[in-house]
N, C-alpha and C positions, 0 to 999 in steps of 0.2 A: 762896406761899400756895395750899394745896391746894384745888381745886375740890370743892364740895360737892354731892354727888348725893343725891336724894331718890328711894327705891324704895317704889312703891304696889303692894302685890301681897297677896292674901290667903292665898297658900300661902307659910306660914312657912319650909318648907325651902328655898325658892326665894329669899326673901329673904336667908336665913342664908348660901347659896351665892353670891348676887350680893354681898352685903356682903363676904365673905371675900375674893373675886377682886378688887372694886374697891379694898378697902383696900390689897390687895398691890400693886395698880397706882397706888397714891400718892393716891387720893382720899379724902375725907372722906365718910362715908356715914350716912344715917339711914334709917329703914323705917317705912312706915305701912302697915297691913293692910285698911283700907276708905276709902272717900271721904270719911267724916266726920273721922277722924284724919288725913288727908293735908291736908283743908283747913285744920284747925287749924295744923298745922305750916307750910303756906304761908303763913298769915295772921301767924305769929310772926316767920318771916324766910324770904324766897324763897331757894331753893337755886340753883345754878349750871346745874343741868339736873335734869329729871324723867325716870324711868323709870316708865311708867305700864301696868298690866296693863289689857286690855280688860274682862274679867269681873270685876267686884268686887260684893260684896255691898251690896245698897242703892244707892247712886249709882253708876253704871257708870263706867269708864275714858272712855269716849266724853262722858258728860254732864260729868265732871270737866275734861275738856279744853276741852269748849265754855265752862265757866263761866270757866276761866282766861283764855281768849282774849278774854272780856267784861270782863275786870277791869284796870283801867289799870295798876296797878303789877305786873301778872303777865303782861300782854299778850305781850311778846316772850321769856318764859320758854322754854327750849328743851326740846321734849318728845320722847322716844322711846316709841312705843307697842309694849308686848308683848303677843303674842295667840296662841292656838293657832288663831285662824281665819285659813287661808292661801288662801282664795280672793281672787281679785284685786278683787272689789267691796267686800271688807271692808277692803281695804289701800287702797283709794282713798277709802272713808269715812272711815277713820282720818286719812288726809292732808288730806283736804278740811276734815275737822272742827278743824285745826289742829295736829297732829303733825307734827314735822320729819322723823320717819324711823319706819319701821315694820319690826319684827322678829318673825318666826313662830317660836313654840316647837315643838320644841326648838331651841335656839340654841348656837352656841359662844361661851364668855365671852371668848374672844380677840377674835372678831369683834364682839362687842358693845362691848368696851373700845375697839377701832380706831374703830367708829363714833362712841361717845362722844367721843372725842379730836378726831375730825374736825369734828364738829358743834361742839365748844367752839372750834375754832380759826376756823370759820367766824362764829361768833357774837361772838367775842372783840372785834372793833371796835365793835360796837353797845352792848357792857356797859363797855368801857373809856372811852370818852368823856372821856379823861384825868383828873387830880385835879381836883377841886372846891377852890378856894382863896377864903378871906374874910379879909381882912385877915391874921392871923398864924395863922389856922386852915387847916388843909389835911385834906381827907376824900378818902381814897382808896377809889374805888368797889370796886376788885377784892379788895383785903385786908380792906375794911370795917373799917378804922382810922382814928381821927382823931387828929391831931397838931397841936401848937403848938411853938413854941421851945424851951419848957420840957419837953416830953416828951408821951406819949400820954394822950388823955382816954378813959376807959372809959364806954361808952355801951351801953344795953341795945338789942335789935334794934329796938324800935319807936322809941327815940329817935334811933337812927341814921338810920332810915329818913325820920323827920320832919327832921332837919337836913339829909339830902341833899335832899328835896323842896324845902326852903326855899332851899337852895343853886342848886338848878336854876331856882327862879323867883323872883329877886330883884325888889324893888320892886312886888310884889303883894300884896295882903291877901286872905287866905282865911278863909273863915267855918270854924265847926267841921264843919259838914255837908260842905263841900268837902274839908276836910282828912280826914274820916272815909273819904269815897269815893275820894280819891286815894292815902291812904297806906293805910288798911286793905283798901280795896276796898268796891265797892258793895253786894255780895252778903253781906257780914259784918255782922251787928247788933251794933252797940255803941252806948251812951248817949254824947250829946254831951258828957256830963261828963268822959268818959274822956279826951278830947281834953286838956282842961284839967290832968289828973293828969299825962300823959306830958309836956305843955310844962313844967310845973312841975319835973318831974324833969330834962328836958333843961337848963333854965336852971340848975338847980343843979349839974350836972355842968360847964358852961361856967363858971360862977362860980368853982368850984373851982380852975379852970385859970387864974383871974385874967384872963379876957377882958373887954373892955368887954361891955354888954348886947347881945345879939345878937337875940333874939326880942322884937319889941315887939308890945304888946296894942293893938290900935285899938278904941276903945270903940264898941261897938254894932255891930261889923263882924268882928272876929275877930283874926288875927294876920298878921305880915309879918316879914321879914329886916330888921334895921337895917341902913344904908348902913355899909360898910367904912371 
């Protein structure tokens, strides 16, 4: 499974150059040109690694990195900060705010790719955490695929994140508000009713696979994973 890289840089030429180089190196690449667009993509599906420019229109890269480190489901996302700011104080600020690495522009794409691979290798144990199994269902965190004995279950990115969250937290009831904070992130504004819609979609996908009911509704409280 190819690692997915999200590039956040307002310079289109740099995004295109990096996209080409990273795709040739075997990565899947997405790009965003400002903090708002980046946050939407992060809320939809977290990448395996973020290349983040310091200077962005609106929300700065530093502010975006700070928000990421304060969001439960993005807290451990590997971040490489890209910046024309070469002073030592700027590098220290970037690293202290939560970046895992800091590269000064202009840089060699070969060096960048080497640093990306090294960071992904270091972070792999945190992300792998083996496969999550519940009865006949197996969720692979790295490939982001869900399988049963009869084949693969197709899930949208939010449904996948919901299922992964429930599998990691069995025997616990979660309110809609808790699910919003833990799955979508506390800084994303979404109505409580949205949780019900995605739970319904998840249930339909699991039912199509002829699995026993997995997501229980606890009246007046929220939802929980059924015992295997």
